[in-house]
C-alpha positions as CSV (number, residue, x, y, z in Angstrom):
1,M,-11.2,6.7,-2.3
2,D,-8.7,6.6,0.6
3,I,-9.6,10.1,2.1
4,A,-6.6,9.9,4.4
5,T,-4.0,9.8,1.6
6,L,-5.8,12.3,-0.4
7,I,-5.9,14.8,2.5
8,G,-2.4,14.3,3.4
9,L,-1.1,14.9,-0.2
10,V,-3.4,17.9,-0.6
11,L,-2.3,19.4,2.8
12,G,1.3,18.9,2.0
13,V,1.0,21.2,-1.3
14,V,-1.2,23.7,1.0
15,M,1.4,23.9,3.6
16,V,4.3,24.5,1.1
17,V,2.4,27.0,-0.9
18,F,1.2,28.8,2.3
19,G,4.9,29.0,3.6
20,I,5.9,30.5,0.2
21,V,2.9,33.0,0.0
22,S,3.1,34.1,3.4
23,S,6.5,35.2,3.3
24,G,6.8,36.6,-0.3
25,G,3.3,37.0,-1.7
26,V,1.6,35.1,-4.5
27,A,4.2,36.5,-7.1
28,A,7.0,34.5,-4.9
29,I,5.5,31.0,-6.2
30,A,7.3,31.9,-9.6
31,N,10.6,31.9,-7.8
32,F,10.1,28.3,-7.0
33,I,9.5,27.0,-10.4
34,D,12.7,26.1,-12.5
35,V,12.6,23.7,-15.5
36,P,16.1,22.7,-15.4
37,S,15.7,21.9,-11.7
38,V,12.5,19.7,-12.3
39,I,14.3,17.8,-15.2
40,I,17.4,17.1,-13.1
41,T,15.6,15.9,-9.9
42,I,12.3,14.3,-11.2
43,G,13.8,13.1,-14.5
44,G,17.0,11.9,-12.9
45,S,15.4,10.0,-10.0
46,L,13.0,8.4,-12.3
47,S,15.7,7.4,-14.7
48,S,17.5,5.6,-11.7
49,C,14.1,3.8,-10.9
50,I,14.0,2.6,-14.6
51,A,17.5,1.3,-14.2
52,C,16.6,-0.5,-11.0
53,N,13.5,-2.3,-12.3
54,K,12.3,-4.3,-15.1
55,M,10.0,-2.2,-17.4
56,P,6.8,-3.9,-16.4
57,D,7.7,-3.5,-12.7
58,F,8.4,0.2,-13.3
59,I,5.0,0.7,-14.9
60,A,3.4,-1.2,-12.2
61,G,5.2,0.9,-9.5
62,L,3.9,4.1,-11.1
63,K,0.4,2.7,-11.1
64,G,0.7,2.2,-7.4
65,L,-0.1,5.8,-6.7
66,T,-3.7,5.1,-7.7
67,L,-3.6,2.1,-5.3
68,A,-2.6,4.3,-2.5
69,I,-5.3,6.8,-3.2
70,K,-8.1,4.2,-3.6
71,E,-9.5,2.1,-0.8
72,P,-8.1,-1.5,-1.3
73,P,-11.0,-3.8,-2.4
74,I,-10.5,-6.3,0.3
75,G,-13.6,-5.6,2.4
76,N,-13.3,-5.5,6.2
77,A,-12.4,-8.0,8.9
78,A,-16.0,-8.1,10.4
79,D,-17.4,-9.1,7.0
80,T,-14.7,-11.8,6.6
81,I,-15.3,-13.3,10.1
82,G,-19.0,-13.2,9.5
83,N,-18.6,-15.1,6.4
84,I,-16.3,-17.7,8.0
85,I,-18.8,-18.2,10.8
86,N,-21.8,-18.5,8.4
87,L,-19.8,-21.3,6.6
88,A,-19.0,-22.9,9.9
89,N,-22.7,-23.1,10.9
90,I,-23.6,-24.5,7.5
91,S,-20.7,-27.1,7.9
92,R,-21.9,-28.1,11.3
93,K,-25.6,-28.3,10.3
94,E,-25.5,-29.9,6.8
95,G,-21.9,-31.3,6.6
96,I,-18.7,-30.0,5.1
97,L,-19.8,-30.9,1.4
98,A,-22.6,-28.4,1.8
99,L,-19.9,-25.7,1.7
100,E,-19.4,-26.2,-2.1
101,E,-22.8,-24.8,-3.0
102,A,-22.4,-22.0,-0.6
103,A,-19.1,-21.0,-2.3
104,H,-21.0,-20.1,-5.4
105,S,-22.3,-16.9,-3.8
106,I,-18.9,-15.8,-2.5
107,E,-16.9,-13.2,-4.5
108,D,-13.5,-13.6,-2.6
109,E,-11.7,-15.9,-4.8
110,F,-9.0,-16.8,-2.0
111,L,-11.9,-17.8,0.2
112,K,-13.6,-19.8,-2.5
113,K,-10.4,-21.5,-3.4
114,G,-9.8,-22.5,0.2
115,I,-13.4,-24.0,0.4
116,N,-12.8,-25.9,-2.7
117,L,-9.9,-27.4,-1.2
118,V,-11.5,-28.3,2.1
119,V,-14.5,-29.8,0.4
120,D,-12.2,-32.0,-1.8
121,G,-10.9,-33.5,1.3
122,T,-7.4,-32.1,1.0
123,D,-5.0,-32.7,4.0
124,P,-5.2,-29.7,6.3
125,E,-1.4,-29.1,6.3
126,L,-1.5,-29.1,2.4
127,V,-4.4,-26.7,2.5
128,R,-2.4,-24.4,4.8
129,A,0.7,-24.8,2.5
130,I,-1.2,-23.9,-0.7
131,L,-3.1,-20.9,0.8
132,E,0.1,-19.5,2.5
133,T,2.0,-19.9,-0.7
134,D,-0.7,-17.8,-2.4
135,M,-0.2,-15.3,0.3
136,S,3.4,-15.2,0.0
137,C,3.4,-14.6,-3.7
138,L,0.7,-11.9,-3.4
139,E,3.0,-10.2,-0.8
140,D,6.1,-10.6,-3.0
141,R,4.2,-8.9,-5.9
142,H,3.1,-6.0,-3.4
143,K,6.7,-5.6,-2.3
144,V,7.9,-4.8,-6.0
145,V,5.5,-1.8,-6.1
146,I,6.4,-0.9,-2.4
147,N,10.1,-1.0,-3.2
148,F,9.8,1.0,-6.3
149,W,8.2,4.0,-4.2
150,S,11.1,3.4,-1.5
151,K,13.8,3.5,-4.1
152,W,12.3,6.6,-5.7
153,G,12.3,8.1,-2.2
154,E,16.1,7.4,-2.1
155,M,16.9,8.6,-5.5
156,G,15.0,12.0,-5.1
157,P,17.1,13.7,-2.5
158,A,20.3,12.1,-4.2
159,W,19.4,13.7,-7.5
160,G,18.5,16.9,-5.7
161,M,22.1,16.9,-4.5
162,I,23.5,16.3,-7.9
163,G,21.4,19.3,-9.2
164,T,22.9,21.4,-6.3
165,L,26.3,20.5,-7.4
166,V,25.6,21.3,-11.0
167,G,24.3,24.7,-10.1
168,L,27.3,25.3,-7.7
169,V,29.8,24.3,-10.5
170,N,28.2,26.7,-12.9
171,M,28.1,29.5,-10.5
172,L,31.7,29.1,-9.4
173,K,32.9,29.0,-13.1
174,N,31.2,32.3,-13.7
175,L,31.7,34.3,-10.7
176,S,33.1,37.0,-13.0
177,D,29.6,37.6,-14.5
178,A,27.4,38.7,-11.7
179,S,24.2,38.0,-13.8
180,T,24.7,34.3,-13.7
181,I,25.2,33.9,-10.1
182,G,21.4,34.2,-9.2
183,P,20.1,31.7,-11.9
184,N,22.8,29.1,-11.0
185,M,22.3,29.5,-7.3
186,A,18.3,29.1,-7.8
187,V,19.1,25.7,-9.7
188,A,21.4,24.8,-6.9
189,L,18.9,25.4,-4.2
190,L,15.7,24.3,-5.9
191,T,16.9,20.9,-6.9
192,T,17.6,20.2,-3.2
193,L,14.1,21.4,-2.4
194,Y,12.5,19.3,-5.1
195,G,14.4,16.2,-4.0
196,S,13.2,16.6,-0.5
197,L,9.6,17.1,-1.6
198,I,9.7,14.0,-3.8
199,A,10.9,11.9,-0.8
200,N,8.9,13.5,2.2
201,W,5.7,14.7,0.3
202,L,5.1,12.0,-2.2
203,T,7.3,8.8,-2.3
204,N,7.7,7.9,1.4
205,P,4.0,8.5,2.3
206,V,2.8,6.6,-0.7
207,G,5.2,3.6,-0.1
208,T,4.1,3.4,3.6
209,K,0.4,3.4,2.6
210,L,0.9,0.6,0.2
211,G,2.7,-1.3,3.0
212,V,-0.2,-0.6,5.3
213,D,-2.7,-1.9,2.7
214,N,-0.6,-4.9,2.1
215,G,-0.5,-5.7,5.8
216,L,-4.3,-5.4,6.0
217,E,-4.7,-7.7,3.1
218,I,-2.4,-10.4,4.5
219,M,-4.2,-10.2,7.8
220,M,-7.6,-10.7,6.1
221,K,-6.2,-13.8,4.3
222,S,-4.6,-15.0,7.6
223,I,-8.0,-14.8,9.1
224,T,-9.4,-16.7,6.2
225,V,-6.9,-19.6,6.3
226,E,-7.3,-20.0,10.2
227,G,-11.1,-20.0,9.7
228,L,-11.1,-22.6,7.0
229,L,-8.8,-25.0,8.8
230,S,-10.9,-24.7,12.0
231,I,-14.0,-25.5,10.0
232,Q,-12.1,-28.4,8.4
233,A,-11.2,-29.6,11.9
234,G,-14.9,-29.5,12.9
235,E,-14.5,-26.9,15.6
236,N,-17.6,-25.2,17.1
237,P,-18.7,-22.0,15.3
238,R,-18.5,-20.1,18.6
239,V,-15.0,-21.2,19.2
240,I,-14.0,-20.2,15.7
241,E,-15.4,-16.8,16.2
242,E,-13.5,-16.1,19.3
243,K,-10.3,-17.4,17.7
244,L,-10.7,-15.1,14.6
245,K,-11.5,-12.2,16.8
246,S,-8.0,-12.5,18.3
247,F,-6.6,-11.0,15.0
248,L,-8.4,-7.7,15.7
249,P,-7.9,-5.0,18.5
250,P,-10.4,-5.2,21.5
251,S,-12.3,-2.1,20.1
252,A,-12.9,-3.8,16.8
253,R,-14.3,-7.1,18.2
254,E,-17.7,-5.8,19.2
255,G,-20.6,-6.7,16.9
256,I,-18.7,-9.5,15.1
257,G,-20.5,-12.7,14.8
258,G,-23.4,-11.9,17.2
259,D,-25.5,-14.9,17.7
260,G,-24.3,-16.4,14.4
261,G,-21.5,-18.5,16.4
262,G,-24.0,-20.4,18.4
263,G,-25.0,-22.9,15.8
264,E,-24.9,-26.4,17.4
265,G,-26.7,-28.2,14.6
């Protein structure tokens, strides 16, 4: 579970509820619940998202919420670099063909694919091209989900404004009946509120977090690509270690590799 996303979403609800209760008491919460406003804002904005996407992409976009709340299953940079250094030591001591057996115990399918390409003697430029194409396609799939949340963030406030206009038109049409002014004004204001909440509490934070996760995964795969090509080029494991550490901020480089980069075979 990604605790930061969860805390942020929960705190957002708490802050809004606190603002309502602190000024109007618990009973005031009922003033902010209006079914027509929910239908106009949430239903309308989702209908726009359906129109903007293919249905499988729309469904995948909705599922993106669970991806934002969960920690992405991509491991961490220290483990990835450690694996690369271990593979570099094996290659230096036993030869590059020994990596094929070492690949059997690796769960990372991207790393395993790269190892198989290297072991098969594939040209380094072709190895890079194949793996970077894999990365590019992965990023394109991620962007479909990220763009869904960005689009929903745009449509939420827009449909909130539509609801506001509906409420104002109904109110102005019935100014002679004072009993309708309050309900129609409530719809007008609440749809704007709901639209703002959709964008600023939910969709923009989720879309941004998915973008962060995508960036981390691409970085991890970039580390893998550079590491494998360095192994294929026969570089010293310690040199490979220092090269891969350059992907990380200085504060994250401590403890990575250790003595594992010193294999001279």
